[in-house]
BAKE-334944 format. One line per 8 residues: number of its first residue (from 1); for each residue x, y, z of C-alpha. Coordinates in nm, 3 decimals, m for minus. Layout:
NUM) X,Y,Z; ...
***
This chain:
1) 0.000,0.000,0.000; 0.125,0.347,m0.087; 0.037,0.708,m0.014; 0.077,0.966,m0.289; 0.287,1.275,m0.224; 0.326,1.571,m0.461; 0.660,1.739,m0.403; 0.720,2.107,m0.353
9) 1.035,2.273,m0.483; 1.335,2.201,m0.260; 1.195,1.911,m0.058; 1.445,1.645,0.040; 1.414,1.269,0.075; 1.498,1.283,0.446; 1.230,1.546,0.506; 0.971,1.317,0.351
17) 1.087,1.026,0.566; 1.059,1.242,0.877; 0.712,1.358,0.776; 0.573,1.012,0.703; 0.778,0.786,0.932; 0.912,1.015,1.203; 1.267,0.908,1.113; 1.484,1.078,0.849
25) 1.694,0.764,0.808; 1.397,0.578,0.657; 1.429,0.779,0.332; 1.559,0.472,0.145; 1.210,0.318,0.154; 1.074,0.616,m0.038; 1.369,0.623,m0.281; 1.326,0.250,m0.355
33) 0.953,0.297,m0.424; 1.029,0.568,m0.681; 1.297,0.436,m0.920; 1.177,0.679,m1.189; 1.296,0.977,m0.983; 1.665,1.067,m1.013; 1.849,1.069,m0.682; 1.923,1.433,m0.610
41) 1.987,1.644,m0.302; 1.661,1.835,m0.346; 1.349,1.746,m0.540; 1.178,1.963,m0.799; 0.820,2.067,m0.738; 0.530,1.877,m0.888; 0.670,1.523,m0.878; 0.427,1.249,m0.780
49) 0.592,1.011,m0.536; 0.472,0.685,m0.388; 0.533,0.662,m0.015; 0.516,0.305,0.117; 0.285,0.256,0.412; 0.458,0.046,0.674; 0.321,m0.126,0.978; 0.427,0.035,1.304
57) 0.564,m0.305,1.405; 0.792,m0.314,1.098; 0.942,0.023,1.185; 0.993,m0.054,1.553; 1.173,m0.381,1.478; 1.445,m0.184,1.302; 1.496,0.051,1.595; 1.725,m0.037,1.882
65) 1.535,m0.140,2.197; 1.603,0.191,2.376; 1.427,0.384,2.096; 1.115,0.163,2.074
***
């Protein structure tokens, strides 16, 4: 399952990960779901991105126990 996100000029992958997952290091999930988008420091406005929906359990399993 995916959410759709339309970028605004200057957004970054890590900002999107923070917005949707609460963790900027989870940006790779969004990058992997959008192979049609060139990897760049900032994103142009108007791109349609797919943001994978993850189960809370999936995310917490990747965190160290003291951050769960």
